[in-house]
N, C-alpha and C positions, 0 to 999 in steps of 0.2 A: 516197700513201705507204702501204705495207702495214705494219700494226702486228703485230709478232711476237707469237706466243702467249706467255702468262705462263710463267715458268720453273718455277713451282710450281702444283700443283693443290690445291684444297680437297677435303675429304671428299666434299662433294656433287658436285663436278666429276668426281672419280674414279669415284664410284658411277654417274654418268651415262655415263661413258666405258665402264665395264665392264658396264653394264646390270644392275646389282644394287642391292639396297637399301643404304642408308647403314650399317645395322647390320652387314652383311657386311664392309664396309670396316673397321669397328672390330674385328671378329673377326679379320680378316687381320692387323691391326696387333698385336693381343694375342698372336697365334700367331707373330709374327715372320716373316710370309710375304710382306710387301710393303715396298718401300723407302719410308721416310718420315723426316721431321725433326720435332722439336718446337720451336716458336718461340713464346715467351711463352704457353706452355700450349696452343697450338693445333697440330693436326696439319697438316703440309704435305707434299706428295708431289712430289719432283723429276721434272719431265716427262721428261728424258732417261733417267733410271733406270727410270721406269715403262714407257717405250716398250721399253727393253731387256728388262725383266722380262716384259712381255707377249709379246715375241718369243722368250722362252725362253733368254735369255743367262745361262748358269749362272755367268758371272764377275761378275755384278752383286752387289755387296755389300749385305747388308741388316743389317749389324751394328748400325746406329743405328735400325733400324725398330722394334724390339720394346721395350715397356715392361717385359717380362719376357724371360728367355732363350728362344731359338727352341725350338719344340716338337720333340721327338724321338720316334721310334718306340720303344716299349718291348716287350721280350720278354714273353710271357705270365706268366713268373714272375720279373719284374725287381725284386723287393723290395717291401716294404710302403710304404704311404703314410706320409709324415711326419705326426706327431701335432700338427698345426697347424690352426687355424681361419683360413681366408683368405676372400677375397671382399669383399662390401659391408659397410660399417659400419652397425651397428644398435645404438642406445643400450641397448635392453632386452637384447639378446643379450650385449653387452659386460658389462653388469652381472650377468647371470645366470651367465656363465662364471666370474666372480670369486666370486660369492656361493655358487654350488653346490659349490665345492671341486673342480671338474673338473680343474683344474690344466693347462689347455690354453693355450699361447701363441697370440697372434693376429697376423695380418698382413693388415689391412684395406686393400685398394687397388682396390676396384671389382669388380663382378660378373663381367665378362669376364676380368679378371685372376685371379679366384678359380677360374673354370672351367679356365683354362689351367694354373694351378698344380695343380689337382686331377688334370687329365689327365696331367701330368708326375709325379704322385705326390709333389709338394712339399707337399701338404695333404691331410688326411683329411676335412675339412669345408669347404664353400664356401657362404657366405651370398649369395643372389642375388635380384634383383628386375628381371627383364628383360622389358619389354613385348613382346607379340606384334606382328608387323608390321601386323596389321589392327586393333590397338587393343583386341582382345578376348582376355583371358586373360594369363597370366604364366608365364614360365620353362620350360614344357614343351617348346617347340620347341628352345630352346637346349640343354636337357639331352638330348633325344632325338637331337640332331645329333652327340652323342658316339658314337653307334652302338649296335647291339644288344648288344655285349659290354662295355658301360661299367662293369659291376659296381658299380652305384651305386643308392642309394635317395634319392628326393626327399621330404623331410619338411616339412610345413607348420609354420612358426614363428608368423607373425602376419599379419593384414591391417592395413596402416598407412594413415593419412590423409596424403596428400602434397599440397602446394600451394605457394603463393608466400609466403615469409617477407618481411615488410616492417617498417619502423620503427614504433614506437608512434604511433598516430593515423593511420597510412598517409598521410604528408604528400604523396605523389605521386599519390594517388587511384587506385592500381592495383587493378583489379577482375578482370582476366583476363589471359591470355597476351598478347593483342594490345596491352595497355597497356604492355608492356615496350619498345616501340619508343622508341629514343632514350635508354633508361635504362642505368645501370651495373648489370650483372648478374653475380653470382657464378657461375662455371662450376665443374663438377666435372672430374676427370680424364677423358680420352676414353673409357676402358674402364669407367666407372662406369655402373650402370644408370640412375641419376637423370639423367645427362647425355644418355643415349640417349632417355629419356622427354622431357626438356626440348626436345631438338631435334625430336622427333616432334610434340610439342604446338605448337611454334613453326611447323612446316610446316603443320599443320592450321589454325593461326590466321593463316596468310598472312604470316608473318614469315621473312625470310631471316636467316642468321647475321650478316650485316653490318648488320642493322637495330638491333642492340643493341651496347652498349659492354661488352665482356667484361673482367673483371679480368685482369691479366697472369698471376697465379699461380692455378692451380686450387685449389679447396677440396678437401682430401683426405678429409675426413670430414663427416658431417652437422653436427657441432658447428661446424666451420670455416665453413660457410655462414652460420649464425646469427651468428657472431662478426664476419664481414665486414659484415653488415647493421648490427649493433649498433654497430660502430666507425665506421660512416659511409663505409666504403670501397665499399659496394655499395648500390644503391637497392632491390634485391630479389634473391632467390635461390630456387630450387626446393628445398624441404626438407620436413621432417616437422613435423606439428602438435606432437608431443611436444617437439621441440627448440625450436620457437618459444615454447612455453609456459615452458620452463625458463629462457629468456633474456629473458622479459618483452617479447616482440615480437608484432606483429600477424600474423595468418595468414589467407590466402584459400584455402580448400580447393578442390582440383581433381579428384583421383582417389583411389580406394581401390585400393591396390596389394598384391599378395601378396609377402611376403618368406619365402622357403623356404630350407631347408638341404639342399645336395647332400652326401651322406654316403657314404663307402666302406662297402659292405655288411658287410664284416668288422668295421670299426671301430664300426659301429652297435651291435654287441653287447658292445663292450669297456667296462670300468668308467667311464672318463671321460665318454663320451657318454651312457651310461645314467644317470650321476649328474646330468648336465644335464637329461635328460628327466624324471627323477624330481623334480627341483627345480621344473621348469616346470609340473608337475602339481599343485603345492602352493599353499596360500593366500598365502604370502609373495610368490610370483611374481605371482599374480593381483592382489594389492594394489598391487604396484609398477607393473604395466601400467596399472591404473586411475589411479594417481597421475600417471604420465607423461602420459596422455591420448593419444587418436589411435590406440589399439591395440585390435584385436579378436583375442583369443587363443583363441576358442572352438574352433578346429580345431588348436591347437598339438599337434604330435606325430602328426598324421594322415599316413599314407603317400599321396603323390600319384602317385608313379611308382616302379616297382621293376624293375630289370633285372639279370639274372644276370651 
C-alpha cells in the first residue's frame, strides 16, 4: 500500500524541496511570498498550494502566509519611514529608548519582521541579530540582501552573550544543545533571530525539530523565554545572560552574538535617534549594561555598513 505524502511540509522539508537554506524560507514567510499556516506556533506549508506556487499559479492565495503584510514595491519618493523602532527585542535597547527621552514607540516582533517593516517604511529602526549561514558573523548578509539602494546604515549596538536558560540548579543537567533532546523548549516566533540561531545550533548538534517538545505558544520577547522557564512551563530556552540573571535563573553560555540597529540614513541624523546615541555614549548607559551583564558595548555606535 502506497502511503500518501503528508498534506503539509515543515520548514526543513520545504527548504530541501526548494534547495535553499532554511533561513531563506523564513525570509519568504516574513515577506509574505510563500503560502503557509501557523499551527501551535509552528510554520506548516500546504503541499498543494506550494506545488501551485512553484508552478507559478497566480491565483494561489497567500493571505495567511505572512506574519506581516505582504511586501510592496515602493516608488523612490514614496514617503518617509515611520518613526518606530521595530525588529528584535533587546532589554538594554528598550531601557535606553525610555531613559534617553528619544520618544520612539517600539514594535518588537523579531529580526526578520523588523527588516520587512523597515523595507516597507513602517519603521525607521530595526534591531537585528541574524546569524550568517556559515556561522561566522552576523547581520551583514541580511542587510545587504536589501540591495544597493537600501538607503540604510547598520549601527553596532552591543555584543551579547546568548545561551540556554534553565531553572536554578539546572535540575535536568543540561550542558549543551544536544541535551535538549526530549526536553520542553521555549521557542521564539519563526521570524526571530534567536529562533533561527536555535535551529541552526540544533542542526549542528544533530537534533531535529521533532527531537524536542516545543511549547505551544512562542515567546515573543527575551523576557518571555525566562518567564516560561521560571514558571516551569519549559525546561530550557535560548536566551540572553542578562535576562537569566534578572530572573534568578541558571545560564549555559553558547555564543557571542552581534545585535545591530538598521537605521534609515535620514533618520540617523534626526533628534530622536541622536538622543539615543548620545545617551548610549554616557556613563549611565555603561553602568546599566554592566549591571545587566552579558553585554559588551565597546563598539556601540560604530558604523558597520552604510549604503546610499
